[in-house]
C-alpha positions as CSV (number, residue, x, y, z in Angstrom):
1,M,-3.2,82.6,38.4
2,K,-1.0,85.7,39.0
3,R,1.5,84.0,40.4
4,I,1.9,80.8,37.6
5,Q,5.0,81.6,35.4
6,I,4.0,82.8,32.4
7,P,5.8,80.4,29.5
8,E,8.9,80.9,27.8
9,E,7.3,81.6,24.5
10,L,5.1,84.6,25.9
11,R,7.3,86.5,28.0
12,S,9.1,88.6,25.1
13,F,5.4,89.9,25.2
14,S,5.5,92.2,28.3
15,L,2.3,91.0,29.4
16,A,0.9,92.1,32.6
17,P,-1.9,91.4,34.8
18,R,-4.1,93.3,32.6
19,H,-4.3,90.9,30.2
20,L,-5.2,87.8,32.1
21,S,-8.8,88.4,32.2
22,L,-8.9,89.3,28.8
23,L,-6.9,86.6,27.3
24,A,-9.5,84.3,29.4
25,Y,-12.6,85.3,28.3
26,L,-11.2,85.3,24.9
27,L,-9.6,81.2,25.5
28,F,-12.3,80.2,27.4
29,D,-15.6,81.7,25.5
30,G,-14.2,82.3,22.1
31,P,-13.6,85.4,19.8
32,M,-16.2,88.1,20.4
33,G,-16.5,92.1,19.7
34,V,-14.7,94.4,22.0
35,N,-18.0,95.9,23.5
36,E,-18.3,92.2,25.1
37,L,-15.1,92.8,26.3
38,A,-15.7,95.9,28.2
39,A,-19.0,94.4,29.3
40,R,-17.8,91.0,31.0
41,L,-14.4,92.9,32.3
42,E,-16.3,96.2,33.5
43,V,-14.3,98.1,32.1
44,A,-14.9,101.2,29.1
45,P,-14.8,100.1,25.7
46,T,-11.6,102.0,25.0
47,T,-9.5,100.4,27.5
48,V,-10.1,97.0,26.1
49,S,-9.9,98.7,22.5
50,L,-6.3,99.8,23.2
51,M,-5.2,96.5,25.3
52,V,-6.6,94.7,21.8
53,S,-4.4,97.1,20.0
54,E,-1.8,96.6,22.1
55,L,-1.5,92.6,21.5
56,S,-2.7,92.9,18.3
57,R,0.8,94.9,17.2
58,K,2.4,91.7,19.2
59,G,0.6,89.4,17.1
60,I,-1.0,87.5,20.6
61,L,-4.5,88.9,19.4
62,E,-6.3,88.8,15.8
63,R,-9.2,91.4,14.7
64,R,-11.3,90.3,12.0
65,E,-14.7,92.1,10.7
66,D,-18.0,90.8,11.6
67,D,-19.8,89.0,8.9
68,A,-23.1,90.7,10.2
69,D,-21.5,94.1,10.7
70,R,-18.7,95.0,8.7
71,R,-18.3,97.6,11.4
72,R,-18.0,95.7,14.1
73,K,-14.3,93.7,14.8
74,I,-14.5,90.2,16.4
75,V,-11.0,89.7,18.4
76,S,-9.8,86.1,19.1
77,I,-6.4,84.7,19.6
78,A,-3.8,84.4,17.5
79,D,-3.6,80.5,16.4
80,E,0.4,80.2,16.6
81,H,-0.2,81.7,20.3
82,R,-3.7,79.1,21.0
83,A,-1.8,76.6,22.7
84,A,0.9,78.2,24.5
85,I,-2.1,81.0,26.2
86,D,-4.4,77.8,26.6
87,G,-1.5,76.3,28.6
88,W,-0.6,78.8,31.0
89,L,-4.0,80.0,31.9
90,G,-5.8,76.8,31.3
91,Q,-4.1,75.3,34.4
92,G,-6.2,78.1,36.5
93,A,-9.1,76.4,35.1
94,T,-8.3,73.2,36.1
95,A,-7.8,74.3,39.6
96,W,-10.9,75.8,39.8
97,R,-12.8,72.3,38.5
98,K,-11.1,70.4,41.1
99,A,-11.8,72.8,43.5
100,L,-15.1,73.6,43.3
101,E,-16.4,69.4,41.7
102,P,-17.3,68.2,45.5
103,L,-19.5,71.2,46.4
104,T,-23.6,71.2,45.5
105,A,-24.7,73.3,43.5
106,D,-26.1,75.5,46.3
107,Q,-22.4,75.5,48.1
108,R,-21.1,77.2,44.4
109,Q,-23.1,79.3,44.5
110,M,-22.5,80.6,48.0
111,F,-18.9,80.4,46.9
112,I,-19.6,82.4,44.4
113,D,-21.7,85.1,46.1
114,T,-19.4,85.1,48.6
115,L,-16.6,86.5,46.6
116,A,-18.9,88.9,44.7
117,V,-19.2,90.5,48.1
118,Y,-15.8,90.4,48.7
119,E,-14.4,92.0,45.5
120,R,-17.5,94.9,46.1
121,E,-16.2,95.3,49.3
122,I,-12.8,95.7,48.3
123,A,-13.7,98.0,45.2
124,G,-15.4,100.2,48.0
125,E,-18.5,99.8,46.5
């Protein structure tokens, strides 16, 4: 994903690799709260809150109150940038689907388990 060129209309926003996963979760899984994003990204909620604030100021993300809990904010991709982000990050999802499609369920699980072990080892866990 890091090698895919950022679309021209998003380049002026100075998006960094740290934004990729956050944007991908919001694109593929839909709007969610900061704590849920933090859990998925495996970082502190304050870290996600800072990224969301930064991207909200730039107009890339939107925050709205949760109808069920007014204290909770729901984060989503701004409609005006959704198509560009989908075109950018959607390429990776399409590539993964194509790569994993011929594998059986057991083979896919082995692949995911292997990546998880690799990630833990790189992190020194």
